[in-house]
Every structure is written in C-alpha cells, then in structure tokens.
N, CA, C and O atoms as a GROMACS GRO file, in nm:
protein
  520
    1MET      N    1  10.043   7.595   9.803
    1MET     CA    2   9.931   7.664   9.856
    1MET      C    3   9.971   7.797   9.915
    1MET      O    4   9.913   7.900   9.882
    2LEU      N    5  10.074   7.796  10.006
    2LEU     CA    6  10.124   7.918  10.066
    2LEU      C    7  10.156   8.031   9.960
    2LEU      O    8  10.121   8.148   9.977
    3ILE      N    9  10.226   7.987   9.848
    3ILE     CA   10  10.260   8.089   9.760
    3ILE      C   11  10.125   8.154   9.691
    3ILE      O   12  10.125   8.271   9.655
    4THR      N   13  10.023   8.078   9.677
    4THR     CA   14   9.905   8.127   9.629
    4THR      C   15   9.846   8.225   9.722
    4THR      O   16   9.806   8.332   9.678
    5GLY      N   17   9.837   8.196   9.854
    5GLY     CA   18   9.796   8.284   9.954
    5GLY      C   19   9.874   8.411   9.950
    5GLY      O   20   9.814   8.518   9.963
    6LEU      N   21  10.012   8.406   9.930
    6LEU     CA   22  10.094   8.521   9.931
    6LEU      C   23  10.077   8.605   9.799
    6LEU      O   24  10.099   8.726   9.798
    7ILE      N   25  10.037   8.534   9.689
    7ILE     CA   26  10.005   8.610   9.572
    7ILE      C   27   9.876   8.690   9.594
    7ILE      O   28   9.869   8.810   9.564
    8PHE      N   29   9.785   8.628   9.643
    8PHE     CA   30   9.649   8.700   9.679
    8PHE      C   31   9.678   8.810   9.766
    8PHE      O   32   9.633   8.921   9.738
    9ALA      N   33   9.758   8.789   9.881
    9ALA     CA   34   9.784   8.891   9.970
    9ALA      C   35   9.850   9.014   9.901
    9ALA      O   36   9.812   9.130   9.921
   10GLY      N   37   9.955   8.978   9.815
   10GLY     CA   38  10.019   9.084   9.741
   10GLY      C   39   9.924   9.161   9.654
   10GLY      O   40   9.924   9.284   9.655
   11LEU      N   41   9.850   9.094   9.583
   11LEU     CA   42   9.740   9.157   9.494
   11LEU      C   43   9.661   9.252   9.572
   11LEU      O   44   9.642   9.366   9.531
   12ALA      N   45   9.607   9.204   9.696
   12ALA     CA   46   9.530   9.286   9.781
   12ALA      C   47   9.602   9.413   9.821
   12ALA      O   48   9.545   9.522   9.828
   13ALA      N   49   9.734   9.393   9.848
   13ALA     CA   50   9.820   9.522   9.876
   13ALA      C   51   9.828   9.613   9.766
   13ALA      O   52   9.821   9.734   9.786
   14ILE      N   53   9.842   9.564   9.646
   14ILE     CA   54   9.850   9.650   9.526
   14ILE      C   55   9.723   9.723   9.508
   14ILE      O   56   9.726   9.842   9.474
   15LEU      N   57   9.610   9.660   9.529
   15LEU     CA   58   9.480   9.722   9.519
   15LEU      C   59   9.458   9.835   9.611
   15LEU      O   60   9.399   9.938   9.577
   16HIS      N   61   9.509   9.812   9.736
   16HIS     CA   62   9.504   9.910   9.846
   16HIS      C   63   9.600  10.025   9.818
   16HIS      O   64   9.569  10.138   9.855
   17CYS      N   65   9.708  10.005   9.759
   17CYS     CA   66   9.802  10.115   9.718
   17CYS      C   67   9.728  10.197   9.611
   17CYS      O   68   9.740  10.319   9.607
   18TYR      N   69   9.650  10.128   9.524
   18TYR     CA   70   9.575  10.214   9.415
   18TYR      C   71   9.470  10.291   9.492
   18TYR      O   72   9.453  10.411   9.466
   19ILE      N   73   9.399  10.230   9.583
   19ILE     CA   74   9.299  10.306   9.656
   19ILE      C   75   9.362  10.429   9.738
   19ILE      O   76   9.306  10.538   9.750
   20PHE      N   77   9.476  10.399   9.787
   20PHE     CA   78   9.552  10.521   9.853
   20PHE      C   79   9.570  10.632   9.745
   20PHE      O   80   9.541  10.750   9.768
   21VAL      N   81   9.621  10.591   9.628
   21VAL     CA   82   9.639  10.704   9.535
   21VAL      C   83   9.509  10.774   9.498
   21VAL      O   84   9.510  10.896   9.477
   22MET      N   85   9.398  10.704   9.489
   22MET     CA   86   9.266  10.759   9.450
   22MET      C   87   9.221  10.851   9.573
   22MET      O   88   9.176  10.964   9.553
   23GLU      N   89   9.233  10.807   9.681
   23GLU     CA   90   9.185  10.878   9.815
   23GLU      C   91   9.279  10.995   9.850
   23GLU      O   92   9.238  11.109   9.872
   24SER      N   93   9.397  10.962   9.853
   24SER     CA   94   9.490  11.066   9.913
   24SER      C   95   9.554  11.162   9.811
   24SER      O   96   9.587  11.275   9.846
   25LEU      N   97   9.570  11.118   9.682
   25LEU     CA   98   9.632  11.197   9.586
   25LEU      C   99   9.545  11.252   9.475
   25LEU      O  100   9.570  11.359   9.420
   26ARG      N  101   9.440  11.175   9.443
   26ARG     CA  102   9.350  11.226   9.317
   26ARG      C  103   9.194  11.237   9.354
   26ARG      O  104   9.102  11.219   9.274
   27TRP      N  105   9.182  11.266   9.479
   27TRP     CA  106   9.042  11.265   9.532
   27TRP      C  107   8.949  11.365   9.450
   27TRP      O  108   8.836  11.329   9.417
   28THR      N  109   8.993  11.476   9.422
   28THR     CA  110   8.909  11.578   9.354
   28THR      C  111   8.899  11.564   9.201
   28THR      O  112   8.826  11.642   9.140
   29THR      N  113   8.968  11.471   9.136
   29THR     CA  114   8.963  11.458   8.994
   29THR      C  115   8.822  11.396   8.962
   29THR      O  116   8.759  11.325   9.041
   30PRO      N  117   8.781  11.431   8.836
   30PRO     CA  118   8.640  11.382   8.790
   30PRO      C  119   8.627  11.234   8.796
   30PRO      O  120   8.523  11.179   8.835
   31ARG      N  121   8.733  11.169   8.756
   31ARG     CA  122   8.719  11.013   8.744
   31ARG      C  123   8.712  10.956   8.887
   31ARG      O  124   8.637  10.860   8.910
   32VAL      N  125   8.785  11.009   8.982
   32VAL     CA  126   8.782  10.946   9.118
   32VAL      C  127   8.648  10.990   9.187
   32VAL      O  128   8.586  10.913   9.260
   33ARG      N  129   8.605  11.125   9.158
   33ARG     CA  130   8.483  11.156   9.212
   33ARG      C  131   8.372  11.066   9.163
   33ARG      O  132   8.285  11.027   9.241
   34ALA      N  133   8.375  11.034   9.041
   34ALA     CA  134   8.271  10.946   8.986
   34ALA      C  135   8.276  10.807   9.042
   34ALA      O  136   8.174  10.745   9.070
   35THR      N  137   8.397  10.758   9.060
   35THR     CA  138   8.427  10.622   9.119
   35THR      C  139   8.356  10.612   9.260
   35THR      O  140   8.288  10.513   9.290
   36PHE      N  141   8.376  10.713   9.341
   36PHE     CA  142   8.342  10.719   9.473
   36PHE      C  143   8.187  10.783   9.493
   36PHE      O  144   8.134  10.794   9.603
   37GLY      N  145   8.132  10.818   9.381
   37GLY     CA  146   7.995  10.880   9.387
   37GLY      C  147   7.994  11.014   9.453
   37GLY      O  148   7.900  11.047   9.524
   38ILE      N  149   8.092  11.087   9.434
   38ILE     CA  150   8.100  11.233   9.492
   38ILE      C  151   8.025  11.319   9.384
   38ILE      O  152   8.067  11.320   9.268
   39GLU      N  153   7.925  11.384   9.418
   39GLU     CA  154   7.844  11.452   9.321
   39GLU      C  155   7.900  11.576   9.277
   39GLU      O  156   7.858  11.618   9.169
   40SER      N  157   7.987  11.645   9.340
   40SER     CA  158   8.035  11.778   9.295
   40SER      C  159   8.176  11.798   9.349
   40SER      O  160   8.219  11.737   9.446
   41ALA      N  161   8.249  11.895   9.272
   41ALA     CA  162   8.389  11.932   9.310
   41ALA      C  163   8.384  11.989   9.450
   41ALA      O  164   8.475  11.964   9.529
   42GLU      N  165   8.279  12.065   9.487
   42GLU     CA  166   8.267  12.133   9.614
   42GLU      C  167   8.275  12.015   9.730
   42GLU      O  168   8.355  12.022   9.823
   43VAL      N  169   8.188  11.912   9.712
   43VAL     CA  170   8.177  11.806   9.812
   43VAL      C  171   8.316  11.735   9.825
   43VAL      O  172   8.363  11.695   9.932
   44ALA      N  173   8.374  11.725   9.706
   44ALA     CA  174   8.509  11.657   9.705
   44ALA      C  175   8.608  11.739   9.782
   44ALA      O  176   8.695  11.682   9.848
   45GLU      N  177   8.600  11.879   9.776
   45GLU     CA  178   8.699  11.962   9.848
   45GLU      C  179   8.668  11.947   9.998
   45GLU      O  180   8.760  11.946  10.080
   46ILE      N  181   8.541  11.936  10.032
   46ILE     CA  182   8.505  11.937  10.175
   46ILE      C  183   8.564  11.807  10.238
   46ILE      O  184   8.623  11.802  10.346
   47THR      N  185   8.541  11.708  10.158
   47THR     CA  186   8.571  11.561  10.214
   47THR      C  187   8.713  11.525  10.191
   47THR      O  188   8.756  11.419  10.238
   48LYS      N  189   8.794  11.611  10.118
   48LYS     CA  190   8.935  11.580  10.080
   48LYS      C  191   9.018  11.541  10.206
   48LYS      O  192   9.091  11.442  10.199
   49PRO      N  193   9.010  11.611  10.316
   49PRO     CA  194   9.092  11.582  10.439
   49PRO      C  195   9.070  11.433  10.488
   49PRO      O  196   9.163  11.358  10.516
   50LEU      N  197   8.934  11.399  10.494
   50LEU     CA  198   8.892  11.270  10.531
   50LEU      C  199   8.942  11.154  10.441
   50LEU      O  200   8.984  11.047  10.486
   51ALA      N  201   8.932  11.184  10.311
   51ALA     CA  202   8.969  11.091  10.213
   51ALA      C  203   9.128  11.080  10.224
   51ALA      O  204   9.182  10.970  10.212
   52PHE      N  205   9.192  11.182  10.244
   52PHE     CA  206   9.342  11.179  10.250
   52PHE      C  207   9.381  11.098  10.368
   52PHE      O  208   9.472  11.016  10.353
   53ASN      N  209   9.325  11.109  10.480
   53ASN     CA  210   9.356  11.029  10.591
   53ASN      C  211   9.315  10.883  10.570
   53ASN      O  212   9.390  10.795  10.612
   54GLN      N  213   9.207  10.854  10.511
   54GLN     CA  214   9.170  10.719  10.489
   54GLN      C  215   9.247  10.647  10.387
   54GLN      O  216   9.259  10.525  10.390
   55GLY      N  217   9.300  10.722  10.295
   55GLY     CA  218   9.392  10.659  10.194
   55GLY      C  219   9.521  10.618  10.260
   55GLY      O  220   9.579  10.516  10.222
   56PHE      N  221   9.567  10.691  10.354
   56PHE     CA  222   9.684  10.646  10.423
   56PHE      C  223   9.663  10.516  10.504
   56PHE      O  224   9.751  10.431  10.514
   57TYR      N  225   9.545  10.506  10.558
   57TYR     CA  226   9.509  10.374  10.628
   57TYR      C  227   9.533  10.262  10.525
   57TYR      O  228   9.597  10.162  10.557
   58ASN      N  229   9.480  10.280  10.399
   58ASN     CA  230   9.497  10.178  10.308
   58ASN      C  231   9.644  10.160  10.262
   58ASN      O  232   9.682  10.048  10.229
   59LEU      N  233   9.724  10.260  10.257
   59LEU     CA  234   9.862  10.238  10.226
   59LEU      C  235   9.928  10.162  10.330
   59LEU      O  236  10.004  10.070  10.302
   60PHE      N  237   9.899  10.202  10.463
   60PHE     CA  238   9.966  10.128  10.579
   60PHE      C  239   9.930   9.988  10.588
   60PHE      O  240  10.014   9.906  10.627
   61LEU      N  241   9.805   9.951  10.554
   61LEU     CA  242   9.772   9.802  10.545
   61LEU      C  243   9.856   9.737  10.435
   61LEU      O  244   9.906   9.626  10.451
   62ALA      N  245   9.869   9.803  10.332
   62ALA     CA  246   9.942   9.738  10.220
   62ALA      C  247  10.094   9.727  10.262
   62ALA      O  248  10.156   9.622  10.243
   63ILE      N  249  10.151   9.834  10.319
   63ILE     CA  250  10.288   9.814  10.373
   63ILE      C  251  10.298   9.694  10.476
   63ILE      O  252  10.398   9.623  10.471
   64VAL      N  253  10.216   9.675  10.551
   64VAL     CA  254  10.209   9.566  10.651
   64VAL      C  255  10.218   9.424  10.581
   64VAL      O  256  10.287   9.331  10.623
   65VAL      N  257  10.144   9.422  10.477
   65VAL     CA  258  10.134   9.299  10.392
   65VAL      C  259  10.268   9.276  10.322
   65VAL      O  260  10.323   9.166  10.328
   66TYR      N  261  10.321   9.380  10.255
   66TYR     CA  262  10.445   9.365  10.192
   66TYR      C  263  10.559   9.330  10.287
   66TYR      O  264  10.640   9.244  10.254
   67VAL      N  265  10.569   9.395  10.406
   67VAL     CA  266  10.668   9.355  10.505
   67VAL      C  267  10.645   9.218  10.547
   67VAL      O  268  10.744   9.146  10.565
   68GLY      N  269  10.528   9.171  10.566
   68GLY     CA  270  10.498   9.029  10.600
   68GLY      C  271  10.554   8.939  10.494
   68GLY      O  272  10.631   8.849  10.526
   69ILE      N  273  10.518   8.961  10.366
   69ILE     CA  274  10.572   8.881  10.261
   69ILE      C  275  10.715   8.871  10.260
   69ILE      O  276  10.774   8.763  10.249
   70ALA      N  277  10.775   8.989  10.270
   70ALA     CA  278  10.920   8.994  10.278
   70ALA      C  279  10.979   8.897  10.401
   70ALA      O  280  11.072   8.819  10.380
   71PHE      N  281  10.925   8.909  10.510
   71PHE     CA  282  10.970   8.815  10.625
   71PHE      C  283  10.955   8.677  10.586
   71PHE      O  284  11.050   8.601  10.603
   72VAL      N  285  10.835   8.630  10.531
   72VAL     CA  286  10.815   8.501  10.494
   72VAL      C  287  10.931   8.448  10.399
   72VAL      O  288  10.984   8.338  10.420
   73PHE      N  289  10.967   8.529  10.297
   73PHE     CA  290  11.073   8.488  10.200
   73PHE      C  291  11.212   8.504  10.256
   73PHE      O  292  11.306   8.450  10.198
   74ALA      N  293  11.231   8.576  10.368
   74ALA     CA  294  11.358   8.592  10.427
   74ALA      C  295  11.375   8.477  10.540
   74ALA      O  296  11.483   8.467  10.598
   75GLY      N  297  11.278   8.401  10.567
   75GLY     CA  298  11.288   8.297  10.672
   75GLY      C  299  11.220   8.330  10.796
   75GLY      O  300  11.226   8.249  10.889
   76GLY      N  301  11.162   8.431  10.808
   76GLY     CA  302  11.089   8.474  10.935
   76GLY      C  303  10.937   8.448  10.907
   76GLY      O  304  10.858   8.542  10.900
   77GLU      N  305  10.898   8.318  10.890
   77GLU     CA  306  10.763   8.283  10.856
   77GLU      C  307  10.657   8.320  10.955
   77GLU      O  308  10.547   8.360  10.919
   78ALA      N  309  10.690   8.306  11.077
   78ALA     CA  310  10.592   8.333  11.195
   78ALA      C  311  10.562   8.477  11.192
   78ALA      O  312  10.445   8.515  11.184
   79VAL      N  313  10.658   8.557  11.198
   79VAL     CA  314  10.640   8.700  11.198
   79VAL      C  315  10.569   8.752  11.071
   79VAL      O  316  10.479   8.835  11.076
   80GLY      N  317  10.618   8.695  10.954
   80GLY     CA  318  10.572   8.732  10.827
   80GLY      C  319  10.420   8.699  10.819
   80GLY      O  320  10.338   8.781  10.778
   81LEU      N  321  10.386   8.576  10.859
   81LEU     CA  322  10.245   8.541  10.850
   81LEU      C  323  10.158   8.626  10.942
   81LEU      O  324  10.046   8.664  10.908
   82ALA      N  325  10.212   8.653  11.059
   82ALA     CA  326  10.126   8.736  11.162
   82ALA      C  327  10.106   8.866  11.095
   82ALA      O  328   9.991   8.912  11.094
   83LEU      N  329  10.211   8.940  11.033
   83LEU     CA  330  10.183   9.065  10.964
   83LEU      C  331  10.080   9.047  10.845
   83LEU      O  332   9.987   9.125  10.826
   84ILE      N  333  10.103   8.942  10.773
   84ILE     CA  334  10.009   8.919  10.657
   84ILE      C  335   9.859   8.906  10.706
   84ILE      O  336   9.768   8.967  10.650
   85PHE      N  337   9.840   8.827  10.807
   85PHE     CA  338   9.708   8.805  10.864
   85PHE      C  339   9.649   8.929  10.922
   85PHE      O  340   9.529   8.949  10.905
   86VAL      N  341   9.720   9.014  10.988
   86VAL     CA  342   9.674   9.143  11.032
   86VAL      C  343   9.633   9.231  10.908
   86VAL      O  344   9.523   9.284  10.901
   87GLY      N  345   9.721   9.241  10.817
   87GLY     CA  346   9.706   9.324  10.703
   87GLY      C  347   9.576   9.285  10.624
   87GLY      O  348   9.481   9.363  10.611
   88ILE      N  349   9.579   9.156  10.571
   88ILE     CA  350   9.465   9.119  10.491
   88ILE      C  351   9.337   9.090  10.569
   88ILE      O  352   9.226   9.095  10.515
   89GLY      N  353   9.354   9.058  10.697
   89GLY     CA  354   9.238   9.037  10.783
   89GLY      C  355   9.180   9.180  10.805
   89GLY      O  356   9.058   9.192  10.797
   90SER      N  357   9.251   9.282  10.830
   90SER     CA  358   9.196   9.419  10.836
   90SER      C  359   9.138   9.466  10.704
   90SER      O  360   9.034   9.532  10.706
   91MET      N  361   9.197   9.437  10.590
   91MET     CA  362   9.128   9.476  10.457
   91MET      C  363   9.006   9.407  10.448
   91MET      O  364   8.906   9.473  10.417
   92PHE      N  365   8.993   9.278  10.472
   92PHE     CA  366   8.872   9.204  10.461
   92PHE      C  367   8.764   9.253  10.576
   92PHE      O  368   8.644   9.262  10.548
   93ALA      N  369   8.806   9.280  10.684
   93ALA     CA  370   8.707   9.332  10.788
   93ALA      C  371   8.650   9.469  10.748
   93ALA      O  372   8.533   9.497  10.773
   94ALA      N  373   8.732   9.552  10.686
   94ALA     CA  374   8.696   9.683  10.649
   94ALA      C  375   8.589   9.664  10.526
   94ALA      O  376   8.489   9.734  10.516
   95ALA      N  377   8.619   9.570  10.444
   95ALA     CA  378   8.514   9.548  10.340
   95ALA      C  379   8.376   9.500  10.389
   95ALA      O  380   8.272   9.530  10.330
   96MET      N  381   8.381   9.430  10.490
   96MET     CA  382   8.265   9.372  10.557
   96MET      C  383   8.188   9.486  10.632
   96MET      O  384   8.065   9.490  10.634
   97VAL      N  385   8.268   9.578  10.694
   97VAL     CA  386   8.198   9.692  10.763
   97VAL      C  387   8.127   9.777  10.654
   97VAL      O  388   8.015   9.824  10.672
   98LEU      N  389   8.204   9.794  10.534
   98LEU     CA  390   8.141   9.874  10.434
   98LEU      C  391   8.017   9.804  10.380
   98LEU      O  392   7.914   9.870  10.360
   99LEU      N  393   8.021   9.677  10.357
   99LEU     CA  394   7.900   9.599  10.303
   99LEU      C  395   7.780   9.611  10.407
   99LEU      O  396   7.665   9.638  10.372
  100LEU      N  397   7.818   9.589  10.537
  100LEU     CA  398   7.704   9.580  10.631
  100LEU      C  399   7.658   9.707  10.675
  100LEU      O  400   7.548   9.714  10.729
  101SER      N  401   7.734   9.820  10.658
  101SER     CA  402   7.676   9.948  10.681
  101SER      C  403   7.612  10.022  10.575
  101SER      O  404   7.539  10.119  10.595
  102ASP      N  405   7.639   9.976  10.464
  102ASP     CA  406   7.569  10.047  10.338
  102ASP      C  407   7.560   9.945  10.219
  102ASP      O  408   7.655   9.927  10.144
  103ARG      N  409   7.438   9.877  10.207
  103ARG     CA  410   7.424   9.772  10.107
  103ARG      C  411   7.443   9.830   9.967
  103ARG      O  412   7.478   9.755   9.875
  104SER      N  413   7.419   9.966   9.947
  104SER     CA  414   7.448  10.024   9.811
  104SER      C  415   7.590  10.018   9.778
  104SER      O  416   7.623  10.033   9.661
  105LYS      N  417   7.675   9.999   9.865
  105LYS     CA  418   7.824   9.996   9.847
  105LYS      C  419   7.868   9.845   9.831
  105LYS      O  420   7.986   9.818   9.849
  106ALA      N  421   7.788   9.755   9.802
  106ALA     CA  422   7.821   9.611   9.784
  106ALA      C  423   7.926   9.591   9.683
  106ALA      O  424   8.021   9.517   9.706
  107ARG      N  425   7.911   9.658   9.569
  107ARG     CA  426   8.017   9.628   9.462
  107ARG      C  427   8.157   9.675   9.518
  107ARG      O  428   8.258   9.606   9.504
  108ALA      N  429   8.155   9.792   9.579
  108ALA     CA  430   8.292   9.836   9.624
  108ALA      C  431   8.339   9.748   9.745
  108ALA      O  432   8.460   9.729   9.761
  109ALA      N  433   8.257   9.702   9.820
  109ALA     CA  434   8.293   9.609   9.933
  109ALA      C  435   8.349   9.473   9.878
  109ALA      O  436   8.445   9.416   9.930
  110ILE      N  437   8.282   9.426   9.769
  110ILE     CA  438   8.321   9.294   9.715
  110ILE      C  439   8.472   9.318   9.638
  110ILE      O  440   8.561   9.233   9.642
  111THR      N  441   8.482   9.433   9.575
  111THR     CA  442   8.611   9.459   9.510
  111THR      C  443   8.717   9.477   9.616
  111THR      O  444   8.830   9.433   9.598
  112GLN      N  445   8.684   9.540   9.726
  112GLN     CA  446   8.794   9.560   9.826
  112GLN      C  447   8.812   9.428   9.905
  112GLN      O  448   8.924   9.408   9.953
  113GLY      N  449   8.721   9.343   9.923
  113GLY     CA  450   8.731   9.227  10.005
  113GLY      C  451   8.773   9.099   9.953
  113GLY      O  452   8.822   9.012  10.025
  114THR      N  453   8.754   9.085   9.813
  114THR     CA  454   8.771   8.960   9.755
  114THR      C  455   8.913   8.913   9.758
  114THR      O  456   8.937   8.799   9.800
  115LEU      N  457   9.012   8.994   9.716
  115LEU     CA  458   9.156   8.954   9.721
  115LEU      C  459   9.211   8.915   9.870
  115LEU      O  460   9.282   8.818   9.895
  116PRO      N  461   9.164   9.007   9.959
  116PRO     CA  462   9.211   8.964  10.094
  116PRO      C  463   9.161   8.834  10.145
  116PRO      O  464   9.230   8.754  10.208
  117LEU      N  465   9.027   8.818  10.112
  117LEU     CA  466   8.961   8.689  10.150
  117LEU      C  467   9.022   8.570  10.090
  117LEU      O  468   9.038   8.469  10.158
  118LEU      N  469   9.058   8.574   9.961
  118LEU     CA  470   9.125   8.464   9.895
  118LEU      C  471   9.262   8.447   9.960
  118LEU      O  472   9.300   8.332   9.981
  119GLY      N  473   9.337   8.550   9.994
  119GLY     CA  474   9.464   8.540  10.052
  119GLY      C  475   9.454   8.462  10.193
  119GLY      O  476   9.533   8.375  10.230
  120LEU      N  477   9.344   8.509  10.264
  120LEU     CA  478   9.324   8.440  10.402
  120LEU      C  479   9.300   8.291  10.378
  120LEU      O  480   9.357   8.206  10.446
  121ILE      N  481   9.214   8.261  10.278
  121ILE     CA  482   9.168   8.120  10.262
  121ILE      C  483   9.287   8.038  10.226
  121ILE      O  484   9.311   7.934  10.288
  122PHE      N  485   9.365   8.079  10.126
  122PHE     CA  486   9.472   7.995  10.077
  122PHE      C  487   9.583   7.983  10.172
  122PHE      O  488   9.652   7.881  10.175
  123THR      N  489   9.603   8.085  10.251
  123THR     CA  490   9.711   8.091  10.348
  123THR      C  491   9.670   7.995  10.467
  123THR      O  492   9.750   7.918  10.520
  124ILE      N  493   9.545   8.007  10.502
  124ILE     CA  494   9.502   7.923  10.609
  124ILE      C  495   9.508   7.768  10.572
  124ILE      O  496   9.555   7.686  10.651
  125ILE      N  497   9.460   7.734  10.451
  125ILE     CA  498   9.463   7.603  10.395
  125ILE      C  499   9.616   7.556  10.392
  125ILE      O  500   9.643   7.441  10.429
  126ALA      N  501   9.708   7.638  10.351
  126ALA     CA  502   9.848   7.596  10.352
  126ALA      C  503   9.891   7.569  10.486
  126ALA      O  504   9.967   7.474  10.505
  127LEU      N  505   9.852   7.639  10.579
  127LEU     CA  506   9.901   7.607  10.712
  127LEU      C  507   9.822   7.476  10.767
  127LEU      O  508   9.883   7.399  10.841
  128VAL      N  509   9.709   7.455  10.738
  128VAL     CA  510   9.635   7.341  10.790
  128VAL      C  511   9.682   7.202  10.729
  128VAL      O  512   9.686   7.097  10.793
  129ILE      N  513   9.716   7.216  10.603
  129ILE     CA  514   9.760   7.089  10.537
  129ILE      C  515   9.912   7.066  10.565
  129ILE      O  516   9.957   6.963  10.515
  130ARG      N  517   9.988   7.136  10.629
  130ARG     CA  518  10.134   7.104  10.648
  130ARG      C  519  10.140   6.969  10.725
  130ARG      O  520  10.249   6.919  10.754
   0.00000   0.00000   0.00000
C-alpha cells in the first residue's frame, strides 16, 4: 500500500513539474494561453512574472516530494514521509483553494488535486494498517 501511495505522490510531482514548465517557461505560447484561459498575448505578457513565480512554487513542491521518496527508499522513512505529506498535502490544499475560490476552475482543481489526494489516501492507509 505504501508503494501505491509513493507512486501517486510521484505522479503528482511529475504533474507539478509539467505545470512548472507551462507557467514558468511556456506561459506566452498559444497552447498554454488556451489551457489557462488567457485571452490575449498582451495579457500573457502582463501576467508572465506572476506565472513565472507560481510555476516555481509548483516545482519546489515537486522537489520536496521527490526528496521525500528518496528518503523513504534510503531508509529514512520518517523524514521521507514528512516531506511527502508536506508536498502532496500542499498540492491538494492548493487545489482546494482553487476550487473554493472559483468554481469555474473545477476541472483544473480536480486535475491538480486528484493525484496528491490519492497519494495521501494510500500513504495514510499504509501507515494505519501496519
């Protein structure tokens, strides 16, 4: 069960690396603008510094999860699980903030929050049934 939780945590981290690429490196491209509902190249340019910063938040959360997974496999389970819970817990919390603050972003929130939620559920179950 723990391995399943770690797999979902790792998948959540991969997704957040992809979000980093979209927000920090490709924000002004037509495809990314369409994905995020940015109506014009001008708006994308104006919001580019904000998206750049936000992308790095996503990258840092992914890095925390990757480091946590490495700790678990290296035998430092307590430290690793703490990092994983912080990383995927923050990812899920951010998805909930998005959902609760703007219902029109429900699809994005579900996309962003499902993998971390599954990681949390399976990891918690693994710890409870030990």
